N, C-alpha and C positions, 0 to 999 in steps of 0.2 A: 562360778565354781573356781576359776583360777585365782580370783581375788581372795576367796576363802582359804584356798590352799596356801597361797603366799603368806597370808596373815598367820595361818597355823604354823608354817615353817618358822616365821620370825618369832612367834610366841614360844615355840619349842626351843629355839636357839637362846632366847632370853631366859627361859626357865633353866636351861642347862648351865648358864653362867652364874646363876644366883648362889649356888654353894661355894664357888670359887671366890666370889666377891665377899661372901660372908666370913671367909677365913681371914685371920690376922696373924701377926707374927707370934702371938702368945698361944694360939690354938693349933697352928700348923707350921711345920718347918718349911724352909725355902725349898723350891723344886730341886735345886742342885744338891740338897742334903741327902746323902746316901742312907741316913738312918730314918728316913721318913716312914711313918707307920704304914702297916699293911692292913688297915682296917677299912670298914665301909662296905657298902653294897656293891659298888662297881669294882670288878676284878679284886675281890677281897684279899687275895694273896699277893697283890702287886703293890709295890711302894709308890706313893705319890711322887710324881715327877718322872717315873719310868714309863715305858710304852711298849707297844708290840705291833708287828705287821699283821694285817688281816686280809682276807679275801672273802667276798660274798657273791652269791648268785641269786637270781630271782626269776620267777615265772609268774606271769599274770595275764590280765586282760586289759586291753585298751578301749577307750571310748573315742570313736572317730565319727564325725558328722560334718564332713567338708565336701561340698559339691556333690559329685557322683558317688562319694564314699560315705556309706552309712553302715558301719560294721563294728564288731567287738572282737577283733583278732587277738590271738595269743601273742604275748610279748616275752622277750628274753633279755637278760642283762647280766653282766659280770663286772665286778668292781674290786679294786685292790687299793690298799693304802696303809697308812700308819696312824695310830691313835695313842695319845698320851693320857695317863691318869693325872688330871690336874686338881682333883678334889676327891674326898672320900667316896662320893657318889657320882662323880662326873668324869667323862672322857671326851676329849676334843681331838679331832684329827683332820687329815687331808686325804684325798683319794682321787683316782682316775678310773675310768671305766668305759665300757662300750655297750650299747643297747641296740636292739632291733625291735621296732614297735609294730610288729604284726605283718611281716612280709612272708613268713613261712607257715605252712599248714602241715605239720609233721604227720598227722593221721592220714594224709594223702599218700604216704609211703606204702600204705596197705591197699591202695586201689590204683586205678589208672590215671588219676588226676595229678597235676604237677604239685610238687612240694613248694617250690619257689614261685611265689605269686607277685613278685616285684612288678611285673608288667601289667598286673590287674589292680594293684593297690597303690597307696601313696608312697610306698617304699621308704618311709621315714626311718632313718637309723643314724647313729652318730656317736661321737666321743663326749664324755663328760669329764670335767676337772673341777673340783670344788672342796668344800669343807663340810665336816659332819660333827654332830655332837650326840652323846647319849647320857641320860641321867637315869640311874637305877633308883626306882621309887620304893621298892620293897622286895627284898630277898630274890633278886634276879629279874624282877619285872622292870621294864624300862620304857621310856619314851625317847624318841629320837627325832632329829631334824637334819636336813642337808640342803645345800644350795650351791650353785656354781655356774660355770659356762657350759654351753651345749653347742658343739660344732657338728651340724647335721647336714645330711643330704636327703633329697626326696624328689617326688614328682607330683604335680598338681595341675588343675585346670583353673583358668582365670575367667570367672563369670560365664559367658556363653561360648567361650573359646573351646573348640573341639580338639585342640592340640594339647597334649601333655607337655608341661614345661619341666626341664631339669633344673633343680634348685639346690643351692647350698648357702649356708650362712653360719655365723657364730651368734647364738642367742643365749638363753639362760634356762635353768631348770630349778625347781624347788620341790621339796617333799617332806613328809612327816610320817612317823610310824610308831608302832608299839610292838613289844615282844618279850621274850623270856630267854635269859642266858642259862642254859641247862648246866653248864659248868664253865670253868675259866677259859676253855677253848672253843666252845660251840654254843650258838644261839640261833633261835628261829623267831620270825616275826611277820607282821603284816605292814605293808607300806602303801602310801598313796603319793603319787608324783605327778607333777605337771611339767611338760616340756614345751617351751615356747618356740615355734618354728614358723616364721612369717617373712615373706619377701615378695616384692613386686605386686602387692595386693592379693597374694595367694597365701592362705593360712593353712598350714598342716599341723598346727598345735594340737597336742594329744595329752590326755590324762590317763593314768594307768593305776590299777589296783593289783598288788602283787603279794605272793608268798615269798619270803626271803629266808636265806640260811647263811650264817657267817661262821667262818673258822678263823681263830686267832692263833698265831704261832708263838 
């Protein structure tokens, strides 16, 4: 599954770069040209070469099957960054974010069970920093890809060891998605991401499927 996701993320990134590579000096002005046209499917009111800050949040479900953990917990993530319009249908950007991959069970707030389940689950959570791309394929419909580094913390068991180990490391993540930009400021989508988290023979790597919402300033 993770190999398929990484291949999909690479393919999405490659697809995102095609419109930019297809442009030449006769069909599009330089990025620094303030008279760049404001046409195209991606941010149609925005000039090529300009950009905007964005923030997005996601809620989803993880797939965990590591040792004593076999669960599909709820995940949460928030990301912020800056994205440039580098082609009529293409945006490329950078971002940083934070995610929690299933340590909290919010519905327990309505009963006597604990909301914070870090002592029972793998407690995987961490910071992300990477690059992202979006290509609008038709009237606001887009495909996206993202990848970068993942600085994570978590707990896990090694083989038959009954003791939980505190772990942390910098690894990587990759993801792809589809969605719809409702207007120039707001969009919604579906995303699939893989977070590689492995150390000392203990693997906490997790894949997630999420609903996403993005606001652009």
